[in-house]
C-alpha positions in Angstrom: 40.2 71.7 81.7 38.4 69.8 84.5 40.1 66.4 84.7 37.5 65.0 87.2 34.7 65.8 84.8 36.6 64.4 81.9 37.4 61.1 83.4 34.1 60.7 85.0 32.3 61.4 81.8 34.4 58.9 80.0 33.7 56.2 82.6 30.0 56.8 82.3 30.1 56.9 78.5 32.0 53.6 78.4 29.6 52.0 80.9 26.7 53.2 78.9 28.2 51.8 75.7 28.8 48.4 77.3 25.2 48.1 78.2 23.8 49.4 74.9 22.8 46.5 72.4 21.3 48.7 69.7 22.7 47.6 66.2 23.9 44.2 67.3 21.6 42.4 64.9 23.1 44.3 62.1 26.5 43.2 63.2 25.5 39.6 63.5 23.8 39.6 60.1 27.0 41.1 58.7 29.0 38.3 60.2 26.5 35.6 59.0 25.8 37.0 55.6 28.3 35.0 53.7 27.4 31.5 55.2 23.6 32.3 54.8 24.1 33.4 51.2 26.2 30.3 50.6 23.6 27.9 52.1 20.9 29.4 49.9 23.1 29.2 46.9 24.0 25.6 47.8 20.3 24.6 47.7 19.8 26.3 44.3 23.0 24.9 42.8 22.3 21.4 44.1 18.8 21.6 42.5 20.4 22.6 39.2 22.9 19.7 39.7 20.1 17.2 40.2 18.3 18.3 37.0 21.6 18.1 35.1 22.5 14.6 36.4 19.0 13.3 35.6 19.3 14.7 32.1 22.8 13.2 31.8 21.6 9.7 32.9 18.7 9.7 30.5 20.9 10.7 27.6 23.5 8.1 28.5 20.8 5.3 28.7 19.6 6.3 25.2 23.1 6.2 23.9 23.7 2.9 25.5 20.7 1.3 23.8 21.9 2.7 20.5 25.3 1.1 21.0 23.6 -2.2 21.8 21.6 -2.2 18.7 24.6 -1.4 16.5 27.3 -3.3 18.3 28.2 -5.3 15.2 28.8 -2.1 13.1 32.2 -0.4 12.8 33.4 1.5 15.8 32.9 4.8 14.0 29.3 3.9 13.2 28.7 2.8 16.8 30.1 6.1 18.3 28.2 8.2 15.7 24.9 6.6 16.5 25.5 6.9 20.3 26.4 10.6 19.8 23.2 11.2 17.9 21.0 9.7 20.7 23.0 11.3 23.5 22.8 14.8 21.9 19.1 14.4 21.3 18.6 14.1 25.1 21.5 16.2 26.3 22.2 19.1 23.8 25.8 20.2 23.5 26.5 23.0 26.1 23.4 22.2 28.2 23.5 24.3 31.4 26.8 25.7 30.4 28.6 22.3 30.3 31.4 21.5 27.8 30.5 19.2 24.9 30.6 15.5 25.7 31.9 13.1 23.0 31.0 9.4 22.6 34.3 7.6 21.9 36.5 4.8 23.1 37.0 6.7 26.4 33.3 7.1 27.2 32.0 3.9 25.6 33.5 0.5 26.1 32.5 -3.2 25.7 33.9 -6.6 26.5 35.3 -9.1 24.0 31.9 -10.8 23.6 30.2 -7.5 23.0 27.6 -8.7 25.4 28.3 -6.1 28.2 28.5 -2.4 27.3 29.6 0.3 29.7 29.1 4.1 29.3 30.6 6.6 31.6 30.7 10.5 31.3 31.4 13.5 33.5 30.1 17.0 33.2 31.3 20.2 34.9 28.6 22.6 35.9 29.5 26.2 36.8 28.0 27.3 40.1 26.0 30.5 40.6 25.9 31.1 44.4 28.3 28.5 45.7 31.1 30.4 44.0 31.3 32.8 46.9 32.3 29.8 49.1 35.1 29.1 46.8 33.3 26.3 44.8 33.2 27.7 41.2 32.0 24.4 39.7 30.6 20.9 40.4 31.7 17.8 38.6 28.8 15.3 38.0 29.2 11.8 36.7 26.8 9.3 35.1 27.3 5.6 34.4 25.1 3.0 32.7 25.6 -0.7 31.9 23.8 -2.3 29.0 23.6 -6.1 28.9 22.9 -7.4 25.4 20.7 -10.5 25.7 19.1 -12.5 23.0 15.3 -12.9 23.6 14.0 -16.2 24.4 13.0 -17.2 20.9 11.9 -19.8 18.4 13.1 -18.6 15.0 12.4 -20.2 11.6 14.1 -19.0 8.4 11.9 -19.8 5.3 14.4 -19.4 2.4 13.8 -19.5 -1.3 15.9 -22.3 -3.0 14.4 -21.9 -6.5 16.3 -22.0 -9.8 16.5 -18.2 -10.0 18.7 -18.2 -6.9 21.5 -19.4 -9.2 21.4 -15.9 -10.9 24.4 -13.7 -10.2 24.2 -11.1 -7.5 27.4 -9.0 -7.7 30.3 -11.4 -7.7 28.4 -14.4 -6.3 25.1 -16.2 -6.9 22.0 -15.2 -5.1 22.0 -18.5 -3.2 25.6 -17.9 -2.1 24.9 -14.4 -0.8 21.7 -15.7 1.0 23.8 -18.4 2.7 26.3 -15.8 3.9 23.5 -13.4 5.1 21.6 -16.1 6.9 24.8 -17.4 8.7 25.7 -13.8 9.6 22.3 -13.5 11.3 22.9 -16.7 13.2 26.3 -15.4 14.4 24.7 -12.2 15.6 22.2 -14.2 17.7 24.7 -16.7 19.0 27.9 -14.6 19.1 30.8 -16.9 20.1 28.5 -19.4 21.8 27.4 -22.8 20.5 24.2 -22.7 22.5 22.2 -19.8 23.9 19.7 -20.0 26.6 16.1 -20.3 25.3 17.1 -19.9 21.6 16.2 -22.4 18.9 16.3 -22.0 15.1 14.8 -23.9 12.3 15.4 -23.8 8.5 12.8 -24.3 5.8 14.2 -24.5 2.2 11.4 -24.3 -0.3 10.6 -24.2 -4.0 7.2 -25.6 -5.0 7.6 -28.3 -2.4 9.5 -29.0 0.8 11.4 -31.9 2.3 10.1 -32.9 5.8 12.9 -35.5 6.2 12.6 -39.3 5.8 12.6 -39.8 9.5 9.2 -38.2 9.5 7.7 -41.0 7.5 4.8 -41.1 10.1 3.4 -38.0 8.3 2.5 -40.3 5.4 -0.6 -42.3 4.7 -0.3 -45.8 6.1 -0.2 -47.5 2.8 2.8 -45.4 1.6 4.6 -45.9 4.9 4.2 -49.6 4.7 5.3 -49.7 1.1 8.4 -47.6 1.6 9.6 -49.5 4.6 9.6 -52.7 2.6 12.6 -52.8 0.3 11.1 -55.5 -1.9 8.1 -53.4 -2.9 9.2 -49.8 -2.2 8.0 -47.6 -5.1 11.2 -45.6 -4.7 13.7 -48.5 -5.1 12.2 -49.1 -8.6 14.8 -46.5 -9.6 18.2 -48.0 -8.9 19.6 -44.5 -8.7 17.8 -43.9 -5.4 17.9 -47.2 -3.5 20.0 -46.1 -0.6 18.5 -47.1 2.8 17.8 -44.1 4.9 17.9 -44.9 8.6 15.3 -44.1 11.2 14.5 -45.4 14.7 10.8 -46.1 14.0 10.0 -47.8 17.3 12.0 -45.6 19.6 14.0 -48.6 20.9 17.4 -47.4 19.5 17.2 -49.9 16.7 17.5 -48.4 13.2 14.7 -49.5 10.9 15.0 -48.5 7.2 13.3 -46.1 4.9 14.0 -47.3 1.4 14.7 -44.6 -1.2 12.3 -41.9 -0.1 14.2 -38.7 0.4 11.5 -36.9 2.4 9.6 -34.6 0.1 5.8 -34.5 0.3 2.8 -33.2 -1.7 0.5 -30.6 -0.2 -2.7 -31.7 1.6 -5.6 -29.8 0.1 -6.2 -28.3 -3.4 -4.6 -25.3 -5.1 -8.1 -24.2 -6.2 -10.3 -23.9 -3.1 -8.4 -26.0 -0.7 -8.0 -24.9 2.9 -6.0 -27.4 4.8 -2.9 -26.4 2.9 -3.2 -23.0 4.6 -3.3 -24.2 8.1 -1.0 -25.5 10.9 -3.2 -28.6 11.3 -0.9 -31.3 12.6 -0.2 -34.4 10.5 -2.7 -37.2 10.8 -1.0 -39.8 8.6 -2.5 -38.0 5.7 0.5 -36.8 3.5 1.5 -38.3 0.2 5.1 -38.7 -0.8 6.4 -36.4 -3.5 7.1 -38.8 -6.4 8.6 -37.4 -9.6 7.5 -39.2 -12.8 9.6 -40.7 -15.6 9.6 -40.5 -19.3 8.3 -44.0 -19.6 4.7 -43.0 -18.9 2.2 -44.6 -16.6 0.1 -47.7 -16.1 -3.1 -47.1 -14.2 -3.4 -50.7 -13.1 0.2 -51.4 -12.1 1.9 -48.0 -12.1 4.2 -48.7 -9.1 6.1 -51.4 -11.0 7.0 -49.2 -14.0 7.0 -45.8 -12.4 10.2 -43.9 -12.2 12.5 -46.5 -13.8 15.3 -44.9 -15.7 18.8 -46.0 -16.6 20.5 -42.8 -15.6 18.3 -41.8 -12.7 18.1 -38.2 -14.1 14.3 -38.4 -13.5 14.3 -40.3 -10.3 11.3 -40.2 -8.0 13.3 -37.7 -5.7 14.0 -35.3 -8.5 13.6 -31.6 -7.3 13.6 -32.7 -3.7 15.5 -30.2 -1.6 17.6 -30.8 1.6 15.2 -31.4 4.5 13.7 -29.0 6.9 15.8 -28.5 10.0 13.4 -28.6 12.9 14.0 -26.2 15.8 17.6 -26.7 16.9 19.8 -25.3 19.6 23.3 -25.8 18.2 24.8 -23.0 16.1 27.0 -25.3 14.1 24.1 -27.6 13.1 22.0 -24.6 12.1 24.8 -23.1 10.0 25.5 -26.4 8.3 21.9 -26.7 7.3 22.0 -23.3 5.7 25.2 -24.2 3.9 23.6 -27.4 2.6 20.9 -25.5 0.7 20.9 -25.8 -3.1 19.1 -23.8 -5.8 16.8 -26.3 -7.6 15.3 -25.8 -11.1 11.8 -25.4 -10.0 9.1 -22.8 -9.7 8.2 -20.6 -6.6 5.5 -21.3 -4.2 5.9 -18.8 -1.3 2.7 -20.1 0.3 4.1 -23.6 0.5 7.3 -22.5 2.1 5.5 -20.2 4.5 2.9 -22.7 5.7 5.7 -25.2 6.5 7.5 -22.4 8.3 4.4 -22.0 10.4 4.2 -25.8 11.1 7.9 -25.8 12.1 7.1 -23.3 14.8 3.5 -23.9 15.7 2.7 -25.3 19.2 0.2 -27.7 17.5 3.2 -29.6 16.1 4.7 -30.0 19.6 6.6 -33.2 19.7 5.9 -34.0 16.0 9.3 -33.2 14.5 11.9 -35.9 14.6 15.3 -34.5 15.6 14.1 -31.3 17.1 16.3 -30.1 19.9 16.3 -31.7 23.3 18.8 -29.1 24.5 17.9 -26.1 26.6 14.4 -27.3 27.3 12.7 -26.7 30.6 13.2 -29.7 32.8 9.5 -30.3 33.2 9.2 -30.9 29.4 11.6 -33.9 29.4 10.2 -37.0 30.9 13.6 -38.7 31.1 16.5 -36.2 31.1 19.0 -39.1 31.0 17.6 -40.5 27.8 15.6 -37.8 26.0 13.5 -39.1 23.1 14.2 -38.1 19.5 11.0 -36.0 19.6 11.3 -33.1 22.0 8.8 -30.7 23.5 9.4 -28.2 20.7 7.8 -26.1 19.5 6.9 -24.6 22.9 3.4 -23.7 23.7 2.1 -20.3 22.9 2.4 -17.7 25.7 5.6 -19.1 27.1 7.0 -16.4 29.4 9.6 -14.1 27.7 9.5 -16.2 24.5 8.9 -15.0 20.9 8.0 -17.0 17.8 9.5 -15.4 14.7 9.6 -16.3 11.0 11.8 -14.7 8.4 10.4 -15.2 4.9 12.7 -14.6 1.9 12.0 -14.9 -1.8 13.5 -13.6 -5.0 10.5 -14.2 -7.4 6.8 -14.2 -8.1 4.6 -17.1 -7.1 4.6 -19.2 -10.2 4.4 -23.0 -10.9 6.3 -23.8 -14.0 4.5 -25.9 -16.6 7.8 -27.9 -16.8 7.8 -29.3 -13.3 5.9 -31.6 -11.0 5.2 -29.7 -7.8 3.6 -29.9 -4.4 0.1 -29.4 -5.7 0.4 -32.1 -8.3 -1.3 -35.3 -7.5 0.7 -38.5 -7.6 -2.5 -40.5 -6.8 -4.0 -39.1 -10.0 -1.1 -39.8 -12.3 -2.2 -41.3 -15.6 -5.8 -40.2 -15.4 -6.8 -38.6 -18.6 -9.1 -35.6 -19.2 -12.7 -36.9 -18.9 -11.7 -39.6 -16.4 -13.1 -39.6 -12.9 -10.8 -37.6 -10.6 -9.2 -35.6 -13.4 -8.4 -32.0 -12.4 -6.5 -29.7 -14.8 -5.0 -27.8 -12.0 -2.9 -30.7 -10.7 -2.7 -33.1 -13.6 0.6 -34.0 -15.1 1.3 -35.1 -18.6 3.0 -38.4 -19.6 6.5 -37.1 -18.8 5.7 -36.2 -15.3 5.3 -32.5 -16.1 2.5 -30.2 -15.1 -0.1 -29.4 -17.7 0.4 -26.0 -19.2 -3.0 -25.1 -17.8 -1.3 -24.6 -14.4 1.0 -21.9 -15.6 0.1 -18.5 -14.3 -1.8 -19.4 -11.2 0.2 -16.9 -9.2 -3.1 -15.2 -8.1 -4.2 -18.4 -6.3 -0.9 -18.8 -4.6 -0.8 -15.1 -3.7 -4.2 -15.4 -2.0 -3.1 -18.4 -0.1 0.2 -16.7 0.9 -1.8 -13.7 2.3 -4.2 -16.0 4.2 -1.3 -17.9 5.8 0.3 -14.5 6.8 -2.9 -13.3 8.4 -3.4 -16.6 10.3 0.2 -16.6 11.6 0.1 -13.0 12.8 -3.2 -13.7 14.5 -1.4 -16.6 16.3 1.2 -14.1 17.6 4.0 -15.0 15.3 6.3 -12.1 14.3 6.9 -12.1 10.5 9.9 -10.5 8.7 9.9 -10.5 4.9 12.9 -10.0 2.7 12.2 -9.6 -1.1 15.3 -9.9 -3.3 15.3 -8.3 -6.7 11.9 -9.5 -8.0 8.5 -10.5 -6.6 5.2 -9.2 -5.3 6.4 -6.4 -3.1 2.9 -5.5 -2.0 2.1 -9.1 -0.9 5.4 -9.3 1.0 5.0 -6.0 2.7 1.4 -6.8 3.8 2.6 -10.2 5.0 5.1 -8.7 7.4 4.1 -7.8 11.0 4.5 -4.1 10.1 6.1 -2.0 7.3 9.3 -1.8 9.4 9.4 -5.6 9.3 9.5 -5.7 5.5 12.8 -5.4 3.6 13.6 -5.1 -0.1 17.1 -5.8 -1.5 18.5 -5.3 -5.0 22.2 -5.9 -4.3 24.3 -8.3 -2.3 25.2 -5.6 0.2 21.6 -4.7 0.8 20.7 -8.4 1.4 23.5 -8.8 3.9 22.6 -5.5 5.6 18.9 -6.4 5.9 19.7 -9.8 7.5 22.1 -8.0 9.9 19.5 -5.5 10.8 16.9 -8.2 11.5 19.5 -10.1 13.6 20.2 -7.0 15.6 16.5 -6.2 16.1 15.9 -9.7 17.4 18.4 -9.1 20.1 16.7 -7.8 23.2 18.4 -5.1 25.3 17.9 -4.5 28.9 19.6 -2.0 31.3 21.2 -4.0 34.0 21.9 -0.9 36.3 
């Protein structure tokens, strides 16, 4: 063996190897393969994560809105509805995630049920990042829902006819209606006495309404003068109704008196062919007081001196006169008290009369007309003297007020029919005592000697239905949202067509259904917005 050759060759070989860079790239790639692969995988997995989180957030927003709409249901119903909407947008097992459950852990709300929070997490298995020791990513989504009642003027037009005394389950129809209406108010107000930009009015109706004695300025001048004079007031002829009703006529904080008149009025316009009775035309001192006749008959030449005098007062001039309309009011307790004061009166049904007065209670054309309408919550530029607001406020607000809705809920339990046994809003006090053949006689409004309608007026539901439909059309054209609630009996087609849409029309046959429908309407009237 040649040692010199061996060691020399080895040195040359090592020197050559030291300067040989062939195959280095492969070595570098080998060393960098794992981080490169991980980086590529990271971008892919992060892209998947972005899609998953977006889907998760969308599903959570949908679930949150569902919770807000049903916050006054039972907890089980709330979670079930939230789950339905969540699953519709984020199917169980989506992208390999575990099922997510809507329950008390993921859905919470505060004591007022105004602020709702939803929070969920989802674990996504990684595809490429797993080689870097990251087998899964945890993604979270949160949403906050703030329940907020829309800025709204709302008028409830509620049937107070005799049929409302009929039993409905364990209570009367009128009792269930009161509960349903007050529940709706509670939904809108929650625990608050006043809510920002929220006013509610109540219109009880039969075949007439009560505008309130303080609104005596609606009447023709001669009647106003007569009623304000106790010595000649036609209403104090009946000693059963001679209580002085107080009103500040002059606006100087001095109470003048309205003697005897409870506040009911006849309709302007005719049942047959009249038009003003279907409009929101403001009052022009052109109303006639509702004045129920007596069994003693009439005297054309001197009728006011003998009219309405009875010993018992059972047929007083104010007979069949309901509690007054509550003009738009901010305070919850006042609104609920007005609902509780309603009574079922033995009279026929005139849906058209109730509805047109509901329109007048909310129409901007009656701005400042209603005595006692709320001066609370009004924009400061609508009150000329904030320290001493007048009894007439700037309500109803003008149309087009930003973020404000005008809504009417119409409820009835019967067909349009004017009973032949009762004087009503389309009777004519000014024509009492006129016999057939006399000038001014009209069989559609004429009453007989006992103050009752002629039997010729029975069955004019068609005329009233036509008027109801026309009022509905005009109100909707004015931008008013109309809900209708039909209880047990009535013209379902007319009521459905009157509503803003088929979804705004409800029919109830039981107490539970009536309560549920009013709850549903109350919830729908609550506007939801996502705060984050």
